[in-house]
FIBA-95919 format. One record per residue (C-alpha): chain; y, z, x. Coordinates in pm, 1 decimal. Example, Ala and Ser with C-alpha at 12.3 -4.5 7.8 and 13.67 -1.06 7.14 Angstrom:
BEGIN
<chain = A; yy = -450.0; zz = 780.0; xx = 1230.0> .
<chain = A; yy = -106.0; zz = 714.0; xx = 1367.0> .
This chain:
BEGIN
<chain = A; yy = -16521.8; zz = 21492.0; xx = -12452.7> .
<chain = A; yy = -16396.2; zz = 21208.6; xx = -12235.4> .
<chain = A; yy = -16036.7; zz = 21173.8; xx = -12125.0> .
<chain = A; yy = -15849.4; zz = 20885.1; xx = -11965.2> .
<chain = A; yy = -15517.7; zz = 21015.3; xx = -11833.9> .
<chain = A; yy = -15414.7; zz = 20667.9; xx = -11719.2> .
<chain = A; yy = -15444.0; zz = 20536.0; xx = -12074.9> .
<chain = A; yy = -15268.5; zz = 20844.2; xx = -12215.1> .
<chain = A; yy = -14967.9; zz = 20786.7; xx = -11987.1> .
<chain = A; yy = -14939.2; zz = 20418.4; xx = -12077.8> .
<chain = A; yy = -14977.2; zz = 20483.9; xx = -12452.7> .
<chain = A; yy = -14711.1; zz = 20757.4; xx = -12442.5> .
<chain = A; yy = -14479.0; zz = 20533.8; xx = -12239.7> .
<chain = A; yy = -14512.5; zz = 20254.9; xx = -12495.9> .
<chain = A; yy = -14445.4; zz = 20500.8; xx = -12778.2> .
<chain = A; yy = -14125.8; zz = 20610.4; xx = -12601.4> .
<chain = A; yy = -14013.6; zz = 20248.1; xx = -12562.1> .
<chain = A; yy = -14044.2; zz = 20213.2; xx = -12939.7> .
<chain = A; yy = -13778.2; zz = 20484.8; xx = -12985.1> .
<chain = A; yy = -13506.8; zz = 20310.2; xx = -12780.3> .
<chain = A; yy = -13382.8; zz = 20057.7; xx = -13035.5> .
<chain = A; yy = -13510.7; zz = 19732.4; xx = -12885.3> .
<chain = A; yy = -13581.7; zz = 19446.2; xx = -13125.7> .
<chain = A; yy = -13935.8; zz = 19409.1; xx = -12985.3> .
<chain = A; yy = -14172.3; zz = 19627.7; xx = -12780.3> .
<chain = A; yy = -14505.8; zz = 19519.8; xx = -12630.9> .
<chain = A; yy = -14778.3; zz = 19629.4; xx = -12397.8> .
<chain = A; yy = -14935.2; zz = 19378.9; xx = -12157.7> .
<chain = A; yy = -14757.1; zz = 19081.4; xx = -12311.8> .
<chain = A; yy = -14722.6; zz = 18759.5; xx = -12115.0> .
<chain = A; yy = -14397.8; zz = 18581.3; xx = -12041.2> .
<chain = A; yy = -14157.7; zz = 18539.1; xx = -12331.4> .
<chain = A; yy = -14086.8; zz = 18167.2; xx = -12371.5> .
<chain = A; yy = -13764.1; zz = 17994.7; xx = -12479.1> .
<chain = A; yy = -13949.6; zz = 17841.0; xx = -12775.3> .
<chain = A; yy = -14058.3; zz = 18182.5; xx = -12903.6> .
<chain = A; yy = -13698.8; zz = 18304.5; xx = -12888.4> .
<chain = A; yy = -13554.0; zz = 17989.6; xx = -13049.6> .
<chain = A; yy = -13809.1; zz = 17998.9; xx = -13332.9> .
<chain = A; yy = -13750.5; zz = 18375.0; xx = -13369.9> .
<chain = A; yy = -14115.7; zz = 18453.8; xx = -13304.7> .
<chain = A; yy = -13982.8; zz = 18700.2; xx = -13048.6> .
<chain = A; yy = -13669.0; zz = 18904.3; xx = -13108.2> .
<chain = A; yy = -13453.9; zz = 19014.8; xx = -12816.7> .
<chain = A; yy = -13374.5; zz = 19247.4; xx = -12653.6> .
<chain = A; yy = -13737.0; zz = 19327.7; xx = -12579.8> .
<chain = A; yy = -13908.9; zz = 19599.8; xx = -12379.1> .
<chain = A; yy = -14251.2; zz = 19539.3; xx = -12226.9> .
<chain = A; yy = -14484.7; zz = 19773.4; xx = -12038.6> .
<chain = A; yy = -14752.6; zz = 19618.8; xx = -11816.8> .
<chain = A; yy = -15044.0; zz = 19837.3; xx = -11704.5> .
<chain = A; yy = -14957.8; zz = 19774.4; xx = -11337.4> .
<chain = A; yy = -15158.8; zz = 19930.8; xx = -11055.6> .
<chain = A; yy = -15304.8; zz = 20265.0; xx = -10947.9> .
<chain = A; yy = -15304.5; zz = 20387.7; xx = -10589.8> .
<chain = A; yy = -15424.0; zz = 20708.1; xx = -10422.5> .
<chain = A; yy = -15145.6; zz = 20965.9; xx = -10393.4> .
<chain = A; yy = -15312.6; zz = 21179.2; xx = -10129.0> .
<chain = A; yy = -15660.6; zz = 21231.1; xx = -9982.6> .
<chain = A; yy = -15935.4; zz = 21353.9; xx = -10211.0> .
<chain = A; yy = -15963.9; zz = 21729.2; xx = -10255.1> .
<chain = A; yy = -16326.4; zz = 21817.7; xx = -10214.9> .
<chain = A; yy = -16629.6; zz = 21614.9; xx = -10122.4> .
<chain = A; yy = -16819.0; zz = 21331.4; xx = -10277.8> .
<chain = A; yy = -16744.2; zz = 21057.0; xx = -10524.1> .
<chain = A; yy = -16697.9; zz = 21298.6; xx = -10814.1> .
<chain = A; yy = -16428.8; zz = 21509.0; xx = -10652.6> .
<chain = A; yy = -16092.3; zz = 21521.0; xx = -10829.3> .
<chain = A; yy = -15819.5; zz = 21318.6; xx = -10658.9> .
<chain = A; yy = -15451.6; zz = 21251.6; xx = -10716.3> .
<chain = A; yy = -15361.2; zz = 20898.4; xx = -10820.5> .
<chain = A; yy = -15026.8; zz = 20734.0; xx = -10884.5> .
<chain = A; yy = -15016.6; zz = 20492.8; xx = -11175.9> .
<chain = A; yy = -14737.8; zz = 20234.7; xx = -11137.4> .
<chain = A; yy = -14686.5; zz = 20043.7; xx = -11460.5> .
<chain = A; yy = -14414.1; zz = 19780.6; xx = -11476.8> .
<chain = A; yy = -14144.0; zz = 19819.1; xx = -11739.1> .
<chain = A; yy = -13957.8; zz = 19501.0; xx = -11833.0> .
<chain = A; yy = -13623.0; zz = 19464.5; xx = -12006.3> .
<chain = A; yy = -13564.7; zz = 19116.3; xx = -12151.1> .
<chain = A; yy = -13216.0; zz = 19053.3; xx = -12292.2> .
<chain = A; yy = -13075.7; zz = 18775.9; xx = -12508.1> .
<chain = A; yy = -12963.0; zz = 18493.5; xx = -12277.6> .
<chain = A; yy = -12586.4; zz = 18452.2; xx = -12264.6> .
<chain = A; yy = -12397.2; zz = 18151.1; xx = -12397.6> .
<chain = A; yy = -12230.6; zz = 18059.0; xx = -12067.8> .
<chain = A; yy = -12319.1; zz = 18020.6; xx = -11701.2> .
<chain = A; yy = -12097.2; zz = 18317.0; xx = -11612.5> .
<chain = A; yy = -12327.9; zz = 18534.5; xx = -11829.1> .
<chain = A; yy = -12027.6; zz = 18689.3; xx = -12001.9> .
<chain = A; yy = -12047.9; zz = 18566.1; xx = -12362.0> .
<chain = A; yy = -12305.0; zz = 18632.9; xx = -12633.8> .
<chain = A; yy = -12261.1; zz = 18485.6; xx = -12982.3> .
<chain = A; yy = -11898.2; zz = 18408.6; xx = -12899.3> .
<chain = A; yy = -11817.5; zz = 18768.4; xx = -12798.7> .
<chain = A; yy = -11754.7; zz = 18907.0; xx = -12451.4> .
<chain = A; yy = -12076.1; zz = 19086.4; xx = -12357.2> .
<chain = A; yy = -12152.4; zz = 19070.9; xx = -11981.8> .
<chain = A; yy = -12518.5; zz = 19082.0; xx = -11894.0> .
<chain = A; yy = -12499.7; zz = 19325.7; xx = -11598.4> .
<chain = A; yy = -12367.5; zz = 19626.5; xx = -11792.0> .
<chain = A; yy = -12620.4; zz = 19568.5; xx = -12070.1> .
<chain = A; yy = -12909.0; zz = 19564.0; xx = -11820.3> .
<chain = A; yy = -12777.8; zz = 19888.5; xx = -11670.9> .
<chain = A; yy = -12747.1; zz = 20053.7; xx = -12012.1> .
<chain = A; yy = -13108.3; zz = 19966.5; xx = -12104.3> .
<chain = A; yy = -13226.5; zz = 20087.9; xx = -11762.3> .
<chain = A; yy = -13062.5; zz = 20427.5; xx = -11818.8> .
<chain = A; yy = -13209.6; zz = 20455.2; xx = -12171.8> .
<chain = A; yy = -13556.9; zz = 20378.1; xx = -12041.0> .
<chain = A; yy = -13535.7; zz = 20617.6; xx = -11744.8> .
<chain = A; yy = -13403.9; zz = 20903.2; xx = -11959.8> .
<chain = A; yy = -13681.4; zz = 20854.5; xx = -12214.4> .
<chain = A; yy = -13954.9; zz = 20863.9; xx = -11948.3> .
<chain = A; yy = -13812.3; zz = 21140.0; xx = -11728.1> .
<chain = A; yy = -13726.9; zz = 21387.6; xx = -12002.4> .
<chain = A; yy = -14021.8; zz = 21354.7; xx = -12238.4> .
<chain = A; yy = -14214.5; zz = 21682.6; xx = -12249.5> .
<chain = A; yy = -14544.7; zz = 21522.4; xx = -12351.8> .
<chain = A; yy = -14530.2; zz = 21271.0; xx = -12066.8> .
<chain = A; yy = -14432.8; zz = 21539.6; xx = -11816.8> .
<chain = A; yy = -14733.7; zz = 21741.4; xx = -11932.0> .
<chain = A; yy = -14965.5; zz = 21454.7; xx = -11832.6> .
<chain = A; yy = -14852.7; zz = 21437.5; xx = -11468.9> .
<chain = A; yy = -14849.8; zz = 21674.0; xx = -11173.3> .
<chain = A; yy = -14553.1; zz = 21908.0; xx = -11149.2> .
<chain = A; yy = -14430.4; zz = 21782.9; xx = -10811.2> .
<chain = A; yy = -14359.4; zz = 21411.2; xx = -10778.9> .
<chain = A; yy = -14500.4; zz = 21366.9; xx = -11128.0> .
<chain = A; yy = -14262.5; zz = 21090.6; xx = -11236.6> .
<chain = A; yy = -14093.0; zz = 20889.3; xx = -10964.5> .
<chain = A; yy = -13843.9; zz = 20604.4; xx = -10996.7> .
<chain = A; yy = -13962.1; zz = 20341.9; xx = -10746.7> .
<chain = A; yy = -13684.7; zz = 20087.8; xx = -10797.8> .
<chain = A; yy = -13605.1; zz = 19781.6; xx = -11000.1> .
<chain = A; yy = -13554.3; zz = 19409.2; xx = -10962.8> .
<chain = A; yy = -13354.2; zz = 19174.2; xx = -11182.0> .
<chain = A; yy = -13352.6; zz = 18799.0; xx = -11220.9> .
<chain = A; yy = -12978.1; zz = 18813.9; xx = -11147.2> .
<chain = A; yy = -13016.2; zz = 18709.5; xx = -10782.5> .
<chain = A; yy = -13044.8; zz = 18398.5; xx = -10569.7> .
<chain = A; yy = -13346.8; zz = 18205.6; xx = -10691.8> .
<chain = A; yy = -13366.9; zz = 18411.3; xx = -11011.6> .
<chain = A; yy = -13363.9; zz = 18271.1; xx = -11363.3> .
<chain = A; yy = -13030.9; zz = 18446.5; xx = -11437.1> .
<chain = A; yy = -13134.5; zz = 18520.1; xx = -11797.4> .
<chain = A; yy = -13102.3; zz = 18896.7; xx = -11800.6> .
<chain = A; yy = -13441.3; zz = 19040.0; xx = -11715.5> .
<chain = A; yy = -13519.4; zz = 19354.1; xx = -11518.7> .
<chain = A; yy = -13849.7; zz = 19496.5; xx = -11390.0> .
<chain = A; yy = -13857.0; zz = 19871.8; xx = -11331.5> .
<chain = A; yy = -14137.5; zz = 20041.3; xx = -11138.2> .
<chain = A; yy = -14211.9; zz = 20404.5; xx = -11221.2> .
<chain = A; yy = -14484.1; zz = 20609.9; xx = -11051.9> .
<chain = A; yy = -14680.2; zz = 20863.9; xx = -11257.5> .
<chain = A; yy = -14886.2; zz = 21094.1; xx = -11034.3> .
<chain = A; yy = -15174.0; zz = 21276.9; xx = -11199.5> .
<chain = A; yy = -15504.3; zz = 21443.6; xx = -11117.8> .
<chain = A; yy = -15795.7; zz = 21207.9; xx = -11176.5> .
<chain = A; yy = -16111.7; zz = 21406.0; xx = -11241.4> .
<chain = A; yy = -16423.9; zz = 21186.8; xx = -11283.8> .
<chain = A; yy = -16592.0; zz = 21471.4; xx = -11473.8> .
<chain = A; yy = -16349.9; zz = 21405.8; xx = -11763.1> .
<chain = A; yy = -16473.6; zz = 21049.2; xx = -11812.6> .
């Protein structure tokens, strides 16, 4: 029976995103446009997981192309909030609702869901299995200032070509 641990990790991650209370959740979705939001094709806040990249974690154990090796999968997790009504990013629908604290609250929800899920932890190695690699928001010089955050999480697992 074949097994794709990379796919298993991404599918479980997406399932966890669906439990967090966002209005929309997607995998590998492109940029959310203003038109989609205005026409309510897309509901915000939204969570998106992109497949990201895989990199070797450490040298191969064993010899040959079929030897098991540790890989780190680094999907990108996106938080996309409702844009605020004012340039100060403090008001939403006429109510005080600063964007920074809301981004932080979603970040914590997402990290807790990924770090403490038993099924996800069972898919990765015990040491360095799930690693927070940082985040980046659009709330910076040159950013769109709309309330978006990208979070990088590393999932280290044993890739065994014999399972394919």
